[in-house]
N, C-alpha and C positions, 0 to 999 in steps of 0.2 A: 490886707483886709483891716479896716478900722474896727475898733471895739464896738462902735455903734452898729455897724453892719453885721458884725459877728453876733451880737446880742439879738438883732432882728432875725437872723437866720435860726438861732437857737429857739426863740419863741415860736417861730413858724414850725420848726421841726418838732418841738415839744408838743404843739397842738396836734400834730399827726400821730404822735405816740399815744396821747390820750384817746384819740379816736380809734386807735388800733387795740386798745385794751380788750382782752377777752377774745381776740380774733387770731387766726393762724399767722397772720403777717406781723404780729406784734414784735417779735424778736428782730426781724429784719428792719422794721421801721425804727426801733430803738437804736440799733447799730448805726443806721444812716444818720440819725439825729446826733449821735456822739461824734461821728466823723465830720459833721458840719463845723464843729468847734475845734477838734483836734484830729488830724488825719492819721490813719493807721491802715495797714494792709489786711489783716485777718482778725476775725472774731470767732470765739467759741464760747458757748454758754453751757456749762455743766451744772447739773443738779447733783448734789452729794447727799444722798439719803444715808441714814445711819446704819441701815441693814442690808445694803446691796452695793453693787458696783456703781461708779458714776454713770449718770444718764446724760447723753448728748441731747440737749434741748434745741440747739441751733448751732450751725457753723457755716462759714462761707469759704472753706478750703477747696482748692483744686483737688482732684481725685488722688494724685500721688501723695500730696501732703496730708490728705485726710487719713490715709492708711496709717501714717505714723502718729498723727495728732489725736486720732480717735480710736481706731481699731487696735493698734499696738498699745496705746496708753491704757485702754480698758482691760488689757490682759494682765496687768500687774504693776507696771511702772508708776501708776498713779499713787501707789502706796508710799512712794518716796518723793512725791511732789510736795514742795513746801506749801503751795496753795491748798492742796488737799488736806495736809496735816493741820493747817491753821483755819480750816473751814468746817471742822467737825461741829455739828449742831449739838446744843445751842452755841452760837458764836457771836462775836461782836462785829457788827456790820461796819465796813470801812473800805477805803481804797488803798492798795499796797502795790509797791514794786516787788516783783518776784525776788530780785536780788536783795531786798531788805529783809525778807523772811528767811533767806537761805543760810545754812550753817557756814562756818568759817572756811571750810574746804569744799564747799559745794561744787565749785567749778573744776576741782581736781577729782571729785568723787565720781563713782561709776554711774550713778543715775544721769549725771550730766554727760559724761564721756561716752557711755554706751547707748543712751536714749536721747536726752534732750538736744545734744548737738545735731542730731538728725533733723530736728525741726527747722534749722537754719534761721532761728530768730535772733535778732539783736536785743530785743527787750520785750517783756510781758508785764502788763499792769492788770491787776485783778480787782474787780468790784465785788467784794464779798458781801452777800446779802443773806441774813438769816430769815428764812421764811417761817419756820416754826421750830419747836424744840427738837424735831427729828430730821429736818432737812434744811440745807442751805443751797444757795445758787451763787455761782461765780461767773461773772461776765468778764472775759479776758479780752483786752485790747492788745494786739500784737504787732510789732514792727519787725521787718526783715532786715532793714539796712541801717537804721540809726536809732539810738535811744531817744526817749522822750526828754525834752529839755525841762528844766525846773519850772519854767513858765507853763509849759504844756501840762505838766503833772498837776500844777495848781488849778489849771482850767478843768482837768478831769475831776479833781477833788471838789471843785465848785459845783459840778454837775451831779455829784453823788446823791445828795438828798432827793432830788427829783427821780433819778434813775432807781434808787432803792425803793422809793414809795411806789413807783410804777411796777417794778418787778414783784414786790410783795402783793400788790393788788392782782396782777395778772396771774401769778402762780400760787395764789392763796390756797387753792384746792389741790395742789400737786401731791401733797402727802396722802390725801384721801384717794386720789386717782391711782397712785402707785399701790396702795394697800388693796385696791380692788382687782389688780391685775395678778393672774397666777404667775409666780416666778418662773423664769425660763430654766433656772438651775436651782438646786437646793438653797434655801434662804441664807443670806449672808448675815452673820451675827454682828451685833453692834460693835464688838471689840475686834473687828476683822484684822486691823493692822497689828494689834497685839498678838493675836493668834498666829498670824503669818510669821512674825518674828520668833514666837515661842516654838512653833512647829518646825521651823527651819533648823536642821541639825538635831532633830529630836532623838533622844537617847545617846547623843554624842557630846553635846555641849552642856556645860554647867549653866545654871541660871545667870551667873555673872558673865560668862562668855556669850550667852544669847544677847545680853544687854550690849556688850561691846560690838557684836555684829550689827545691831540696830543702828548704833551711832556711826559706825564705819560706813554702812550703806547709805545713810542719810547725808554723809559728807562732812562729818565732824573730824577735826584733827585729834591727835592723841592728847594734846593739851586741853582742848575743849571737852573731849570725852572724859578725861580725868577730872576736870573741874566739875562736870555734871554729876559724876558718880562718886566724887570724894576720894579718888585714888590718884596716884602719881602718873604722869605720862609714861614713865618707864614701865610701870605695872601694866598699863594699857598695851604697850608694845609687846610685852611678854605674853599677855592673853591673846593678842592678835596672832603671834607666831604659833601658839598652841592651837588656836582655832583653825589656822591654815593646815596644820598637820593633821588634825582630826578629820577635817572635811576633804583632805587630799586635794587642796587647791594651792596655787602658788602665787596668785595675784588677786587684787581687788576685782578685776574684770571677771575672773572665774568665780569669785564669791558672789558677785552680782548675778551672773548667769545661773548659778546654782539656786540662788534665792528665788529668782523669777520662776524657775522650773518647779520649785517646791510648792508654789501657790496652787498647782493642780491638785494637791492633796486636800485643799480646802473647798474644792468644788462639790 
């Protein structure tokens, strides 16, 4: 496809996005417009309110994949998702590759090995859009078989100003709409992720050990954790051994499972 034809396709698709503003089909039309420029298999659009679980605004997953990508994700793994962690409102709107946000040991960490690997994705690119000070929206473009090339990522980045403006306009009242809805469960506090890590191992772990658990679960190496906390990697490893003994776990996998189970205490 020549650049001229590609631009013509984008202008035509963009016009349909504008026409869909404020209508139920907006998210689908927006996704179709993006695919006219850069193809990808799956899309999910999550709203990340500051006081509750992620809200699935739109997705085009088949049923089996939707169970993992939506249902399982909302049960707790989202807390360890780099896109979630970097989308806390208020946030800077931008386009990012998931791998560029991830800690140094993300792909050896338990979020990836116990959850994300089940998604079967080769790469995920997120369009992070701040809607207001209390809510952000992330539009994820996902590929199953190959990563986005440098050229394709630049094309996605070129689309971002239009996509962000359209998203802000379409979802400008989302915060008010959510505040009008009675919560399905007790309200989620703004510092949910901090509470989750602090409550994990409550009465068993010291404050420093709770910090170590957070970094381990997020996928930071002993070296990166030590650098972040101002302690040596050896000290991090000693803390980690003590944590395992106190929680009666023997692996990061068991630590991850125990953490996800502990989230029930926050409901």
